[in-house]
PDB file of N, CA, C and O in Angstrom:
ATOM      1  N   MET A   1     143.345 180.307 154.076  1.00  0.00           N
ATOM      2  CA  MET A   1     141.853 179.776 154.143  1.00  0.00           C
ATOM      3  C   MET A   1     142.491 178.303 154.556  1.00  0.00           C
ATOM      4  O   MET A   1     143.494 177.809 154.041  1.00  0.00           O
ATOM      5  N   ILE A   2     141.488 177.572 155.854  1.00  0.00           N
ATOM      6  CA  ILE A   2     141.652 176.051 156.270  1.00  0.00           C
ATOM      7  C   ILE A   2     140.969 175.577 155.068  1.00  0.00           C
ATOM      8  O   ILE A   2     140.131 176.155 154.376  1.00  0.00           O
ATOM      9  N   GLU A   3     141.500 174.389 154.948  1.00  0.00           N
ATOM     10  CA  GLU A   3     140.898 173.335 154.332  1.00  0.00           C
ATOM     11  C   GLU A   3     140.038 171.997 155.208  1.00  0.00           C
ATOM     12  O   GLU A   3     140.584 171.645 156.254  1.00  0.00           O
ATOM     13  N   PRO A   4     138.879 171.347 154.853  1.00  0.00           N
ATOM     14  CA  PRO A   4     138.542 170.119 155.514  1.00  0.00           C
ATOM     15  C   PRO A   4     139.796 169.554 155.683  1.00  0.00           C
ATOM     16  O   PRO A   4     140.890 169.678 155.131  1.00  0.00           O
ATOM     17  N   HIS A   5     139.310 168.855 156.656  1.00  0.00           N
ATOM     18  CA  HIS A   5     140.564 167.831 157.551  1.00  0.00           C
ATOM     19  C   HIS A   5     141.518 168.727 157.725  1.00  0.00           C
ATOM     20  O   HIS A   5     142.534 168.135 157.362  1.00  0.00           O
ATOM     21  N   GLU A   6     141.849 169.912 158.097  1.00  0.00           N
ATOM     22  CA  GLU A   6     142.963 170.506 158.213  1.00  0.00           C
ATOM     23  C   GLU A   6     143.717 170.455 159.912  1.00  0.00           C
ATOM     24  O   GLU A   6     143.209 170.820 160.972  1.00  0.00           O
ATOM     25  N   ARG A   7     144.872 169.954 159.694  1.00  0.00           N
ATOM     26  CA  ARG A   7     145.772 170.410 161.030  1.00  0.00           C
ATOM     27  C   ARG A   7     145.025 168.255 161.977  1.00  0.00           C
ATOM     28  O   ARG A   7     144.074 167.540 161.660  1.00  0.00           O
ATOM     29  N   THR A   8     145.689 168.159 162.646  1.00  0.00           N
ATOM     30  CA  THR A   8     145.679 166.776 163.133  1.00  0.00           C
ATOM     31  C   THR A   8     145.466 167.064 165.034  1.00  0.00           C
ATOM     32  O   THR A   8     145.772 168.010 165.760  1.00  0.00           O
ATOM     33  N   VAL A   9     144.962 166.051 165.231  1.00  0.00           N
ATOM     34  CA  VAL A   9     144.095 166.005 167.049  1.00  0.00           C
ATOM     35  C   VAL A   9     144.690 164.074 167.079  1.00  0.00           C
ATOM     36  O   VAL A   9     144.343 163.067 166.463  1.00  0.00           O
ATOM     37  N   GLU A  10     146.085 164.490 168.533  1.00  0.00           N
ATOM     38  CA  GLU A  10     146.292 163.035 168.851  1.00  0.00           C
ATOM     39  C   GLU A  10     144.582 161.944 169.238  1.00  0.00           C
ATOM     40  O   GLU A  10     143.458 161.952 169.739  1.00  0.00           O
ATOM     41  N   LEU A  11     144.989 161.638 168.952  1.00  0.00           N
ATOM     42  CA  LEU A  11     143.460 160.365 169.764  1.00  0.00           C
ATOM     43  C   LEU A  11     144.081 159.001 169.732  1.00  0.00           C
ATOM     44  O   LEU A  11     144.715 158.435 168.842  1.00  0.00           O
ATOM     45  N   ARG A  12     143.669 158.555 171.150  1.00  0.00           N
ATOM     46  CA  ARG A  12     143.679 156.692 171.524  1.00  0.00           C
ATOM     47  C   ARG A  12     142.768 155.951 170.840  1.00  0.00           C
ATOM     48  O   ARG A  12     143.174 154.874 170.403  1.00  0.00           O
ATOM     49  N   ASN A  13     141.339 156.339 170.584  1.00  0.00           N
ATOM     50  CA  ASN A  13     140.518 155.069 170.072  1.00  0.00           C
ATOM     51  C   ASN A  13     140.546 155.671 168.234  1.00  0.00           C
ATOM     52  O   ASN A  13     141.099 156.565 167.594  1.00  0.00           O
ATOM     53  N   THR A  14     139.798 154.790 168.033  1.00  0.00           N
ATOM     54  CA  THR A  14     139.273 154.491 166.787  1.00  0.00           C
ATOM     55  C   THR A  14     137.679 155.590 166.428  1.00  0.00           C
ATOM     56  O   THR A  14     137.280 156.118 167.466  1.00  0.00           O
ATOM     57  N   PHE A  15     137.178 155.796 165.693  1.00  0.00           N
ATOM     58  CA  PHE A  15     136.344 156.308 165.428  1.00  0.00           C
ATOM     59  C   PHE A  15     135.312 154.859 166.133  1.00  0.00           C
ATOM     60  O   PHE A  15     134.774 154.638 167.217  1.00  0.00           O
ATOM     61  N   ALA A  16     135.408 154.298 165.133  1.00  0.00           N
ATOM     62  CA  ALA A  16     134.438 153.142 165.548  1.00  0.00           C
ATOM     63  C   ALA A  16     134.351 152.638 166.926  1.00  0.00           C
ATOM     64  O   ALA A  16     133.219 152.505 167.393  1.00  0.00           O
ATOM     65  N   PHE A  17     135.168 152.396 167.506  1.00  0.00           N
ATOM     66  CA  PHE A  17     135.234 152.302 169.084  1.00  0.00           C
ATOM     67  C   PHE A  17     134.796 153.293 169.716  1.00  0.00           C
ATOM     68  O   PHE A  17     134.318 152.935 170.793  1.00  0.00           O
ATOM     69  N   VAL A  18     134.730 154.541 169.517  1.00  0.00           N
ATOM     70  CA  VAL A  18     134.100 155.574 169.844  1.00  0.00           C
ATOM     71  C   VAL A  18     132.288 156.116 170.112  1.00  0.00           C
ATOM     72  O   VAL A  18     131.515 156.457 171.006  1.00  0.00           O
ATOM     73  N   HIS A  19     132.365 155.864 168.487  1.00  0.00           N
ATOM     74  CA  HIS A  19     131.249 155.921 168.143  1.00  0.00           C
ATOM     75  C   HIS A  19     130.267 154.171 168.813  1.00  0.00           C
ATOM     76  O   HIS A  19     129.136 154.043 169.283  1.00  0.00           O
ATOM     77  N   LYS A  20     130.914 153.563 168.654  1.00  0.00           N
ATOM     78  CA  LYS A  20     130.070 152.458 169.459  1.00  0.00           C
ATOM     79  C   LYS A  20     129.665 152.334 171.272  1.00  0.00           C
ATOM     80  O   LYS A  20     128.687 151.900 171.880  1.00  0.00           O
ATOM     81  N   TRP A  21     131.017 152.978 171.705  1.00  0.00           N
ATOM     82  CA  TRP A  21     130.771 153.098 172.933  1.00  0.00           C
ATOM     83  C   TRP A  21     129.880 154.709 173.029  1.00  0.00           C
ATOM     84  O   TRP A  21     129.378 155.259 174.009  1.00  0.00           O
ATOM     85  N   LEU A  22     129.913 154.917 172.334  1.00  0.00           N
ATOM     86  CA  LEU A  22     129.161 156.841 172.720  1.00  0.00           C
ATOM     87  C   LEU A  22     127.850 155.789 172.582  1.00  0.00           C
ATOM     88  O   LEU A  22     127.412 155.228 173.587  1.00  0.00           O
ATOM     89  N   SER A  23     127.408 155.625 171.575  1.00  0.00           N
ATOM     90  CA  SER A  23     125.724 154.773 171.247  1.00  0.00           C
ATOM     91  C   SER A  23     125.141 153.921 172.424  1.00  0.00           C
ATOM     92  O   SER A  23     123.935 153.825 172.653  1.00  0.00           O
ATOM     93  N   ASP A  24     126.214 153.263 173.206  1.00  0.00           N
ATOM     94  CA  ASP A  24     125.588 152.576 174.139  1.00  0.00           C
ATOM     95  C   ASP A  24     125.308 153.617 175.229  1.00  0.00           C
ATOM     96  O   ASP A  24     124.464 153.256 176.049  1.00  0.00           O
ATOM     97  N   LYS A  25     125.924 155.026 175.437  1.00  0.00           N
ATOM     98  CA  LYS A  25     125.048 155.882 176.053  1.00  0.00           C
ATOM     99  C   LYS A  25     124.443 156.857 175.985  1.00  0.00           C
ATOM    100  O   LYS A  25     124.638 157.940 176.538  1.00  0.00           O
ATOM    101  N   ALA A  26     123.420 156.430 175.083  1.00  0.00           N
ATOM    102  CA  ALA A  26     122.727 157.685 174.352  1.00  0.00           C
ATOM    103  C   ALA A  26     123.417 158.621 174.023  1.00  0.00           C
ATOM    104  O   ALA A  26     123.949 158.648 172.914  1.00  0.00           O
ATOM    105  N   GLU A  27     123.603 159.900 175.197  1.00  0.00           N
ATOM    106  CA  GLU A  27     124.174 161.027 175.077  1.00  0.00           C
ATOM    107  C   GLU A  27     124.856 161.342 176.365  1.00  0.00           C
ATOM    108  O   GLU A  27     124.299 160.865 177.354  1.00  0.00           O
ATOM    109  N   LEU A  28     125.847 161.980 176.557  1.00  0.00           N
ATOM    110  CA  LEU A  28     127.204 161.992 177.050  1.00  0.00           C
ATOM    111  C   LEU A  28     127.002 163.676 177.594  1.00  0.00           C
ATOM    112  O   LEU A  28     126.114 164.342 177.063  1.00  0.00           O
ATOM    113  N   ALA A  29     127.429 163.976 178.120  1.00  0.00           N
ATOM    114  CA  ALA A  29     127.762 165.926 178.882  1.00  0.00           C
ATOM    115  C   ALA A  29     129.351 165.732 179.162  1.00  0.00           C
ATOM    116  O   ALA A  29     129.888 164.726 179.625  1.00  0.00           O
ATOM    117  N   LEU A  30     129.841 166.697 178.847  1.00  0.00           N
ATOM    118  CA  LEU A  30     131.324 166.495 178.765  1.00  0.00           C
ATOM    119  C   LEU A  30     131.951 168.201 178.417  1.00  0.00           C
ATOM    120  O   LEU A  30     131.217 169.066 177.940  1.00  0.00           O
ATOM    121  N   THR A  31     133.763 168.493 178.843  1.00  0.00           N
ATOM    122  CA  THR A  31     134.554 169.314 178.931  1.00  0.00           C
ATOM    123  C   THR A  31     135.609 169.468 178.083  1.00  0.00           C
ATOM    124  O   THR A  31     136.200 168.412 177.858  1.00  0.00           O
ATOM    125  N   THR A  32     136.097 170.560 177.467  1.00  0.00           N
ATOM    126  CA  THR A  32     136.925 170.941 176.628  1.00  0.00           C
ATOM    127  C   THR A  32     137.929 171.426 177.693  1.00  0.00           C
ATOM    128  O   THR A  32     137.691 172.283 178.545  1.00  0.00           O
ATOM    129  N   SER A  33     139.238 170.667 177.500  1.00  0.00           N
ATOM    130  CA  SER A  33     140.051 171.280 177.799  1.00  0.00           C
ATOM    131  C   SER A  33     140.347 172.982 178.625  1.00  0.00           C
ATOM    132  O   SER A  33     141.203 173.333 179.436  1.00  0.00           O
ATOM    133  N   VAL A  34     139.121 173.794 177.917  1.00  0.00           N
ATOM    134  CA  VAL A  34     139.302 174.884 178.225  1.00  0.00           C
ATOM    135  C   VAL A  34     138.026 174.917 178.962  1.00  0.00           C
ATOM    136  O   VAL A  34     137.738 176.103 179.127  1.00  0.00           O
ATOM    137  N   GLY A  35     137.027 174.053 179.542  1.00  0.00           N
ATOM    138  CA  GLY A  35     136.464 175.020 179.974  1.00  0.00           C
ATOM    139  C   GLY A  35     134.801 174.478 179.663  1.00  0.00           C
ATOM    140  O   GLY A  35     133.965 174.052 180.461  1.00  0.00           O
ATOM    141  N   THR A  36     134.711 174.705 178.040  1.00  0.00           N
ATOM    142  CA  THR A  36     134.042 174.380 177.936  1.00  0.00           C
ATOM    143  C   THR A  36     132.386 173.263 177.807  1.00  0.00           C
ATOM    144  O   THR A  36     132.771 172.114 177.592  1.00  0.00           O
ATOM    145  N   GLN A  37     131.374 173.292 177.851  1.00  0.00           N
ATOM    146  CA  GLN A  37     130.968 172.978 178.641  1.00  0.00           C
ATOM    147  C   GLN A  37     130.040 172.195 176.983  1.00  0.00           C
ATOM    148  O   GLN A  37     129.506 173.056 176.283  1.00  0.00           O
ATOM    149  N   PHE A  38     129.903 170.693 176.469  1.00  0.00           N
ATOM    150  CA  PHE A  38     128.856 170.310 175.345  1.00  0.00           C
ATOM    151  C   PHE A  38     128.301 169.358 175.486  1.00  0.00           C
ATOM    152  O   PHE A  38     128.158 169.182 176.696  1.00  0.00           O
ATOM    153  N   THR A  39     127.591 168.073 174.560  1.00  0.00           N
ATOM    154  CA  THR A  39     127.298 167.186 174.715  1.00  0.00           C
ATOM    155  C   THR A  39     127.195 166.515 173.676  1.00  0.00           C
ATOM    156  O   THR A  39     127.234 167.127 172.609  1.00  0.00           O
ATOM    157  N   ALA A  40     127.030 165.034 173.673  1.00  0.00           N
ATOM    158  CA  ALA A  40     127.729 164.242 172.327  1.00  0.00           C
ATOM    159  C   ALA A  40     126.676 162.908 172.270  1.00  0.00           C
ATOM    160  O   ALA A  40     126.110 162.010 172.893  1.00  0.00           O
ATOM    161  N   GLN A  41     126.891 163.501 171.119  1.00  0.00           N
ATOM    162  CA  GLN A  41     126.039 161.693 170.767  1.00  0.00           C
ATOM    163  C   GLN A  41     125.615 161.161 169.192  1.00  0.00           C
ATOM    164  O   GLN A  41     125.293 161.809 168.197  1.00  0.00           O
ATOM    165  N   ALA A  42     125.764 159.667 169.422  1.00  0.00           N
ATOM    166  CA  ALA A  42     126.630 158.880 167.919  1.00  0.00           C
ATOM    167  C   ALA A  42     124.999 158.785 167.649  1.00  0.00           C
ATOM    168  O   ALA A  42     124.147 159.000 168.511  1.00  0.00           O
ATOM    169  N   ARG A  43     124.698 158.356 166.038  1.00  0.00           N
ATOM    170  CA  ARG A  43     124.092 158.455 165.145  1.00  0.00           C
ATOM    171  C   ARG A  43     124.678 158.202 164.021  1.00  0.00           C
ATOM    172  O   ARG A  43     125.838 158.460 163.702  1.00  0.00           O
ATOM    173  N   LEU A  44     123.302 157.345 163.014  1.00  0.00           N
ATOM    174  CA  LEU A  44     123.785 157.491 161.903  1.00  0.00           C
ATOM    175  C   LEU A  44     123.009 158.184 161.087  1.00  0.00           C
ATOM    176  O   LEU A  44     121.789 158.322 161.182  1.00  0.00           O
ATOM    177  N   THR A  45     123.848 158.700 160.136  1.00  0.00           N
ATOM    178  CA  THR A  45     123.354 159.968 158.760  1.00  0.00           C
ATOM    179  C   THR A  45     122.307 160.002 157.901  1.00  0.00           C
ATOM    180  O   THR A  45     122.552 159.569 156.775  1.00  0.00           O
ATOM    181  N   THR A  46     121.347 160.344 158.086  1.00  0.00           N
ATOM    182  CA  THR A  46     120.151 159.827 156.892  1.00  0.00           C
ATOM    183  C   THR A  46     120.175 160.648 155.684  1.00  0.00           C
ATOM    184  O   THR A  46     119.553 160.329 154.671  1.00  0.00           O
ATOM    185  N   ARG A  47     121.093 162.003 155.810  1.00  0.00           N
ATOM    186  CA  ARG A  47     120.566 162.314 154.479  1.00  0.00           C
ATOM    187  C   ARG A  47     122.102 163.268 153.964  1.00  0.00           C
ATOM    188  O   ARG A  47     122.726 163.547 154.988  1.00  0.00           O
ATOM    189  N   GLY A  48     122.720 163.731 152.870  1.00  0.00           N
ATOM    190  CA  GLY A  48     123.571 164.819 152.387  1.00  0.00           C
ATOM    191  C   GLY A  48     124.435 163.308 152.062  1.00  0.00           C
ATOM    192  O   GLY A  48     124.251 162.100 151.915  1.00  0.00           O
ATOM    193  N   LEU A  49     125.584 164.450 152.075  1.00  0.00           N
ATOM    194  CA  LEU A  49     126.772 163.731 151.286  1.00  0.00           C
ATOM    195  C   LEU A  49     127.172 162.521 152.448  1.00  0.00           C
ATOM    196  O   LEU A  49     127.593 161.581 151.773  1.00  0.00           O
ATOM    197  N   HIS A  50     127.214 162.201 153.674  1.00  0.00           N
ATOM    198  CA  HIS A  50     127.561 161.020 154.539  1.00  0.00           C
ATOM    199  C   HIS A  50     126.062 160.036 155.030  1.00  0.00           C
ATOM    200  O   HIS A  50     125.841 159.391 156.055  1.00  0.00           O
ATOM    201  N   ALA A  51     125.284 160.261 153.882  1.00  0.00           N
ATOM    202  CA  ALA A  51     124.091 159.306 154.431  1.00  0.00           C
ATOM    203  C   ALA A  51     124.273 157.904 154.382  1.00  0.00           C
ATOM    204  O   ALA A  51     124.723 157.214 153.468  1.00  0.00           O
ATOM    205  N   GLY A  52     123.721 157.484 155.865  1.00  0.00           N
ATOM    206  CA  GLY A  52     123.909 156.325 156.067  1.00  0.00           C
ATOM    207  C   GLY A  52     125.570 156.020 156.755  1.00  0.00           C
ATOM    208  O   GLY A  52     125.837 154.823 156.862  1.00  0.00           O
ATOM    209  N   GLU A  53     126.576 156.929 157.174  1.00  0.00           N
ATOM    210  CA  GLU A  53     127.720 156.878 157.702  1.00  0.00           C
ATOM    211  C   GLU A  53     126.964 156.932 159.490  1.00  0.00           C
ATOM    212  O   GLU A  53     125.878 157.296 159.941  1.00  0.00           O
ATOM    213  N   PRO A  54     128.091 156.421 160.020  1.00  0.00           N
ATOM    214  CA  PRO A  54     128.054 156.705 161.704  1.00  0.00           C
ATOM    215  C   PRO A  54     128.273 158.207 161.644  1.00  0.00           C
ATOM    216  O   PRO A  54     128.700 158.788 160.646  1.00  0.00           O
ATOM    217  N   VAL A  55     127.949 158.783 162.781  1.00  0.00           N
ATOM    218  CA  VAL A  55     128.292 160.001 163.328  1.00  0.00           C
ATOM    219  C   VAL A  55     128.304 160.604 164.623  1.00  0.00           C
ATOM    220  O   VAL A  55     127.208 160.479 165.169  1.00  0.00           O
ATOM    221  N   ILE A  56     129.268 161.297 165.406  1.00  0.00           N
ATOM    222  CA  ILE A  56     128.869 162.009 166.083  1.00  0.00           C
ATOM    223  C   ILE A  56     128.602 163.663 166.321  1.00  0.00           C
ATOM    224  O   ILE A  56     129.402 164.592 166.203  1.00  0.00           O
ATOM    225  N   ARG A  57     127.372 163.676 166.650  1.00  0.00           N
ATOM    226  CA  ARG A  57     127.508 165.143 166.901  1.00  0.00           C
ATOM    227  C   ARG A  57     127.521 165.578 168.519  1.00  0.00           C
ATOM    228  O   ARG A  57     127.322 165.092 169.632  1.00  0.00           O
ATOM    229  N   PHE A  58     127.851 166.691 167.942  1.00  0.00           N
ATOM    230  CA  PHE A  58     127.967 167.982 169.150  1.00  0.00           C
ATOM    231  C   PHE A  58     127.021 168.767 169.805  1.00  0.00           C
ATOM    232  O   PHE A  58     126.595 169.347 168.807  1.00  0.00           O
ATOM    233  N   PHE A  59     126.331 169.252 170.779  1.00  0.00           N
ATOM    234  CA  PHE A  59     125.620 169.993 170.993  1.00  0.00           C
ATOM    235  C   PHE A  59     125.919 171.172 171.974  1.00  0.00           C
ATOM    236  O   PHE A  59     125.690 170.893 173.151  1.00  0.00           O
ATOM    237  N   GLN A  60     126.295 172.195 171.775  1.00  0.00           N
ATOM    238  CA  GLN A  60     126.003 173.396 173.227  1.00  0.00           C
ATOM    239  C   GLN A  60     124.952 173.790 173.409  1.00  0.00           C
ATOM    240  O   GLN A  60     124.553 174.401 172.418  1.00  0.00           O
ATOM    241  N   GLY A  61     123.931 173.749 174.561  1.00  0.00           N
ATOM    242  CA  GLY A  61     122.658 174.540 174.523  1.00  0.00           C
ATOM    243  C   GLY A  61     121.576 173.812 173.658  1.00  0.00           C
ATOM    244  O   GLY A  61     120.554 174.342 173.223  1.00  0.00           O
ATOM    245  N   GLY A  62     121.963 172.519 173.479  1.00  0.00           N
ATOM    246  CA  GLY A  62     120.644 172.466 173.068  1.00  0.00           C
ATOM    247  C   GLY A  62     120.959 172.318 171.082  1.00  0.00           C
ATOM    248  O   GLY A  62     120.498 171.561 170.228  1.00  0.00           O
ATOM    249  N   ILE A  63     121.879 173.378 171.040  1.00  0.00           N
ATOM    250  CA  ILE A  63     121.765 173.463 169.120  1.00  0.00           C
ATOM    251  C   ILE A  63     123.291 172.409 169.200  1.00  0.00           C
ATOM    252  O   ILE A  63     124.024 172.121 170.147  1.00  0.00           O
ATOM    253  N   GLU A  64     123.321 172.031 167.710  1.00  0.00           N
ATOM    254  CA  GLU A  64     123.850 171.324 167.197  1.00  0.00           C
ATOM    255  C   GLU A  64     125.285 172.303 166.406  1.00  0.00           C
ATOM    256  O   GLU A  64     125.052 173.178 165.572  1.00  0.00           O
ATOM    257  N   PHE A  65     126.738 171.941 166.863  1.00  0.00           N
ATOM    258  CA  PHE A  65     126.960 172.823 166.316  1.00  0.00           C
ATOM    259  C   PHE A  65     128.451 172.324 165.729  1.00  0.00           C
ATOM    260  O   PHE A  65     129.474 173.006 165.800  1.00  0.00           O
ATOM    261  N   GLY A  66     128.362 171.108 165.186  1.00  0.00           N
ATOM    262  CA  GLY A  66     129.767 170.036 164.842  1.00  0.00           C
ATOM    263  C   GLY A  66     129.145 169.489 165.002  1.00  0.00           C
ATOM    264  O   GLY A  66     128.147 169.554 165.719  1.00  0.00           O
ATOM    265  N   ARG A  67     129.918 168.045 163.767  1.00  0.00           N
ATOM    266  CA  ARG A  67     130.045 166.479 163.729  1.00  0.00           C
ATOM    267  C   ARG A  67     131.437 165.927 163.172  1.00  0.00           C
ATOM    268  O   ARG A  67     132.408 166.315 162.522  1.00  0.00           O
ATOM    269  N   ALA A  68     131.050 165.020 163.688  1.00  0.00           N
ATOM    270  CA  ALA A  68     132.364 164.348 163.283  1.00  0.00           C
ATOM    271  C   ALA A  68     132.325 162.917 162.275  1.00  0.00           C
ATOM    272  O   ALA A  68     131.282 162.266 162.331  1.00  0.00           O
ATOM    273  N   TYR A  69     133.434 162.416 161.360  1.00  0.00           N
ATOM    274  CA  TYR A  69     132.779 161.426 160.473  1.00  0.00           C
ATOM    275  C   TYR A  69     134.105 160.394 160.694  1.00  0.00           C
ATOM    276  O   TYR A  69     135.050 160.634 161.445  1.00  0.00           O
ATOM    277  N   GLU A  70     133.980 159.483 160.059  1.00  0.00           N
ATOM    278  CA  GLU A  70     135.120 158.692 160.638  1.00  0.00           C
ATOM    279  C   GLU A  70     136.020 159.393 159.821  1.00  0.00           C
ATOM    280  O   GLU A  70     137.040 159.630 160.468  1.00  0.00           O
ATOM    281  N   CYS A  71     136.089 159.903 158.470  1.00  0.00           N
ATOM    282  CA  CYS A  71     137.207 160.239 157.441  1.00  0.00           C
ATOM    283  C   CYS A  71     137.673 160.959 157.806  1.00  0.00           C
ATOM    284  O   CYS A  71     138.789 161.090 157.304  1.00  0.00           O
ATOM    285  N   PHE A  72     137.190 162.335 159.258  1.00  0.00           N
ATOM    286  CA  PHE A  72     138.323 163.351 159.476  1.00  0.00           C
ATOM    287  C   PHE A  72     138.473 162.734 160.979  1.00  0.00           C
ATOM    288  O   PHE A  72     138.171 163.583 161.818  1.00  0.00           O
ATOM    289  N   TRP A  73     138.722 161.925 161.344  1.00  0.00           N
ATOM    290  CA  TRP A  73     138.619 162.340 162.926  1.00  0.00           C
ATOM    291  C   TRP A  73     140.669 161.437 162.704  1.00  0.00           C
ATOM    292  O   TRP A  73     141.303 160.674 161.975  1.00  0.00           O
ATOM    293  N   GLY A  74     140.837 162.478 164.207  1.00  0.00           N
ATOM    294  CA  GLY A  74     142.068 162.702 164.067  1.00  0.00           C
ATOM    295  C   GLY A  74     143.188 163.494 162.934  1.00  0.00           C
ATOM    296  O   GLY A  74     144.304 163.375 162.428  1.00  0.00           O
ATOM    297  N   HIS A  75     141.463 164.744 162.989  1.00  0.00           N
ATOM    298  CA  HIS A  75     141.673 166.351 161.758  1.00  0.00           C
ATOM    299  C   HIS A  75     141.052 167.647 163.400  1.00  0.00           C
ATOM    300  O   HIS A  75     140.072 167.608 164.143  1.00  0.00           O
ATOM    301  N   TYR A  76     142.146 168.516 163.304  1.00  0.00           N
ATOM    302  CA  TYR A  76     140.903 169.314 163.887  1.00  0.00           C
ATOM    303  C   TYR A  76     139.815 170.244 163.540  1.00  0.00           C
ATOM    304  O   TYR A  76     139.149 171.058 164.180  1.00  0.00           O
ATOM    305  N   TYR A  77     139.878 169.654 161.695  1.00  0.00           N
ATOM    306  CA  TYR A  77     138.727 170.381 161.185  1.00  0.00           C
ATOM    307  C   TYR A  77     138.093 169.696 160.599  1.00  0.00           C
ATOM    308  O   TYR A  77     138.776 168.860 160.008  1.00  0.00           O
ATOM    309  N   ASN A  78     136.407 169.548 160.339  1.00  0.00           N
ATOM    310  CA  ASN A  78     135.472 167.975 160.021  1.00  0.00           C
ATOM    311  C   ASN A  78     135.638 168.690 157.954  1.00  0.00           C
ATOM    312  O   ASN A  78     136.491 169.326 157.335  1.00  0.00           O
ATOM    313  N   CYS A  79     134.545 168.199 157.684  1.00  0.00           N
ATOM    314  CA  CYS A  79     134.770 168.339 156.042  1.00  0.00           C
ATOM    315  C   CYS A  79     134.200 169.526 156.193  1.00  0.00           C
ATOM    316  O   CYS A  79     134.674 170.248 155.316  1.00  0.00           O
ATOM    317  N   ASN A  80     133.002 170.449 157.199  1.00  0.00           N
ATOM    318  CA  ASN A  80     133.024 171.999 156.398  1.00  0.00           C
ATOM    319  C   ASN A  80     133.340 173.050 156.929  1.00  0.00           C
ATOM    320  O   ASN A  80     132.660 174.061 157.106  1.00  0.00           O
ATOM    321  N   ARG A  81     134.945 172.721 157.340  1.00  0.00           N
ATOM    322  CA  ARG A  81     135.640 173.413 158.454  1.00  0.00           C
ATOM    323  C   ARG A  81     135.307 174.156 159.320  1.00  0.00           C
ATOM    324  O   ARG A  81     135.231 175.375 159.478  1.00  0.00           O
ATOM    325  N   THR A  82     135.096 173.190 159.928  1.00  0.00           N
ATOM    326  CA  THR A  82     134.222 173.664 161.410  1.00  0.00           C
ATOM    327  C   THR A  82     135.473 173.029 162.682  1.00  0.00           C
ATOM    328  O   THR A  82     136.139 172.040 162.377  1.00  0.00           O
ATOM    329  N   ARG A  83     135.592 173.428 163.497  1.00  0.00           N
ATOM    330  CA  ARG A  83     136.446 173.364 164.062  1.00  0.00           C
ATOM    331  C   ARG A  83     135.944 172.124 165.133  1.00  0.00           C
ATOM    332  O   ARG A  83     135.251 172.640 166.009  1.00  0.00           O
ATOM    333  N   VAL A  84     136.057 170.926 165.293  1.00  0.00           N
ATOM    334  CA  VAL A  84     136.145 170.297 166.344  1.00  0.00           C
ATOM    335  C   VAL A  84     136.491 169.377 166.978  1.00  0.00           C
ATOM    336  O   VAL A  84     135.825 168.553 167.606  1.00  0.00           O
ATOM    337  N   GLY A  85     138.170 169.541 166.758  1.00  0.00           N
ATOM    338  CA  GLY A  85     139.116 168.621 167.283  1.00  0.00           C
ATOM    339  C   GLY A  85     139.106 168.897 168.612  1.00  0.00           C
ATOM    340  O   GLY A  85     139.852 168.059 169.119  1.00  0.00           O
ATOM    341  N   MET A  86     138.559 169.793 169.671  1.00  0.00           N
ATOM    342  CA  MET A  86     138.656 169.681 171.127  1.00  0.00           C
ATOM    343  C   MET A  86     137.910 169.345 171.462  1.00  0.00           C
ATOM    344  O   MET A  86     137.778 169.547 172.669  1.00  0.00           O
ATOM    345  N   TYR A  87     136.762 168.547 170.752  1.00  0.00           N
ATOM    346  CA  TYR A  87     135.613 168.281 171.220  1.00  0.00           C
ATOM    347  C   TYR A  87     135.489 166.577 171.650  1.00  0.00           C
ATOM    348  O   TYR A  87     135.110 165.890 172.599  1.00  0.00           O
ATOM    349  N   CYS A  88     136.168 166.387 170.064  1.00  0.00           N
ATOM    350  CA  CYS A  88     137.133 164.752 169.425  1.00  0.00           C
ATOM    351  C   CYS A  88     138.077 164.478 170.409  1.00  0.00           C
ATOM    352  O   CYS A  88     138.370 163.313 170.680  1.00  0.00           O
ATOM    353  N   ARG A  89     138.635 165.525 171.028  1.00  0.00           N
ATOM    354  CA  ARG A  89     139.906 164.906 172.553  1.00  0.00           C
ATOM    355  C   ARG A  89     138.863 165.214 173.334  1.00  0.00           C
ATOM    356  O   ARG A  89     138.912 166.444 173.351  1.00  0.00           O
ATOM    357  N   ALA A  90     138.289 165.010 173.747  1.00  0.00           N
ATOM    358  CA  ALA A  90     137.408 165.767 175.251  1.00  0.00           C
ATOM    359  C   ALA A  90     136.871 163.868 175.307  1.00  0.00           C
ATOM    360  O   ALA A  90     137.286 162.934 175.992  1.00  0.00           O
ATOM    361  N   LEU A  91     135.673 163.969 174.121  1.00  0.00           N
ATOM    362  CA  LEU A  91     135.435 162.908 174.213  1.00  0.00           C
ATOM    363  C   LEU A  91     136.183 161.383 174.108  1.00  0.00           C
ATOM    364  O   LEU A  91     135.819 160.455 174.830  1.00  0.00           O
ATOM    365  N   ASP A  92     137.681 161.205 172.744  1.00  0.00           N
ATOM    366  CA  ASP A  92     138.829 160.481 172.965  1.00  0.00           C
ATOM    367  C   ASP A  92     138.889 160.028 174.665  1.00  0.00           C
ATOM    368  O   ASP A  92     138.885 158.908 175.176  1.00  0.00           O
ATOM    369  N   SER A  93     138.957 161.667 175.406  1.00  0.00           N
ATOM    370  CA  SER A  93     139.907 161.670 177.116  1.00  0.00           C
ATOM    371  C   SER A  93     138.488 160.803 177.721  1.00  0.00           C
ATOM    372  O   SER A  93     138.746 160.112 178.706  1.00  0.00           O
ATOM    373  N   GLU A  94     137.549 160.777 177.416  1.00  0.00           N
ATOM    374  CA  GLU A  94     136.029 159.871 178.006  1.00  0.00           C
ATOM    375  C   GLU A  94     135.976 158.884 178.156  1.00  0.00           C
ATOM    376  O   GLU A  94     135.224 158.358 178.978  1.00  0.00           O
ATOM    377  N   VAL A  95     136.470 158.507 177.687  1.00  0.00           N
ATOM    378  CA  VAL A  95     137.124 156.979 176.855  1.00  0.00           C
ATOM    379  C   VAL A  95     137.431 156.377 177.517  1.00  0.00           C
ATOM    380  O   VAL A  95     136.833 155.518 178.166  1.00  0.00           O
ATOM    381  N   GLY A  96     139.327 156.966 177.498  1.00  0.00           N
ATOM    382  CA  GLY A  96     139.774 156.249 178.070  1.00  0.00           C
ATOM    383  C   GLY A  96     140.456 155.257 177.706  1.00  0.00           C
ATOM    384  O   GLY A  96     140.922 154.487 178.546  1.00  0.00           O
TER     385      GLY A  96
END
């Protein structure tokens, strides 16, 4: 069974830097290394376990399918065991 924060993803930038960079853009359309198109948004979480924390939200076709918080930046799976590493990698590459 997959555990939260399992597997690592090599990223060049910190979560805080990427969140701030993305905040200035409002929303960004990206593509993963295997050609999956998605958009990313930087926000603050308003409720739940991570209430008040910065979050990067990932969407496909206008539907949210994953979130990245600082606690698992650099890991392939998030707190809910959702695979988001490839989206974090694509976003990190775009930042430069």
